[in-house]
C-alpha positions in Angstrom: -10.5 -52.5 -18.1 -12.1 -49.4 -16.7 -15.6 -47.8 -16.8 -16.4 -44.9 -19.0 -17.0 -42.0 -18.7 -14.1 -40.8 -16.5 -15.0 -38.6 -13.6 -13.2 -35.3 -14.0 -12.7 -32.2 -11.9 -10.8 -28.9 -12.2 -9.8 -27.0 -9.1 -8.7 -23.4 -9.4 -6.7 -22.2 -6.4 -4.7 -19.2 -5.1 -2.0 -19.1 -2.4 -0.4 -16.0 -1.1 3.4 -16.0 -1.0 6.1 -13.5 -0.1 8.2 -12.3 -3.0 11.1 -14.6 -1.9 8.9 -17.6 -1.4 7.4 -17.1 -4.8 10.8 -16.8 -6.4 11.9 -20.1 -4.7 8.8 -21.7 -6.2 9.3 -20.3 -9.7 13.0 -21.2 -9.7 12.1 -24.9 -9.4 10.3 -24.9 -12.7 12.4 -26.7 -15.3 12.6 -23.8 -17.8 14.0 -21.6 -15.0 16.0 -24.2 -13.1 18.2 -24.8 -16.1 19.2 -21.1 -16.4 22.7 -20.2 -15.3 24.8 -17.2 -14.9 23.8 -14.0 -16.7 20.5 -15.5 -18.0 19.4 -16.5 -14.5 20.3 -13.1 -13.1 18.3 -11.4 -15.9 15.3 -13.6 -15.3 15.3 -13.1 -11.5 15.8 -9.3 -12.0 12.8 -9.2 -14.4 10.7 -11.4 -12.0 11.4 -9.0 -9.1 10.5 -6.0 -11.3 7.2 -7.6 -12.2 6.1 -8.5 -8.7 6.9 -5.0 -7.5 4.7 -3.3 -10.1 1.6 -1.4 -9.0 -0.7 -3.9 -10.7 0.7 -7.0 -9.0 -2.1 -8.4 -6.9 -1.0 -8.3 -3.2 -2.7 -8.8 0.1 -2.4 -6.6 3.3 0.8 -8.5 4.2 2.5 -7.7 0.9 2.2 -11.3 -0.3 1.8 -11.9 -4.0 -1.2 -13.9 -5.3 0.0 -17.2 -7.0 -2.7 -18.8 -9.0 -2.9 -22.4 -10.2 -5.2 -25.1 -11.6 -5.3 -28.7 -10.7 -6.9 -31.2 -13.1 -7.8 -34.7 -12.0 -9.7 -37.6 -13.3 -10.9 -41.0 -12.0 -12.6 -44.1 -13.0 -13.4 -47.5 -11.5 -12.4 -50.9 -12.6 -14.9 -53.1 -14.4 -15.8 -56.3 -12.5 
């Protein structure tokens, strides 16, 4: 048994990654990791086109902004 309400927080974050580091991260996602052959090559080619576009958010080192959100909740046990 746990107490109610749950404590909840949402943390928005940004990390700056090189194009290759971002590709390594993206390629671990299940929907990308399962791609093979021509489909994977097409996906990577499109990814690289997108991160090289003028409107891609980059810092002075040429690193791409990678945004994410972490949700977490907690509670405590009833005594």
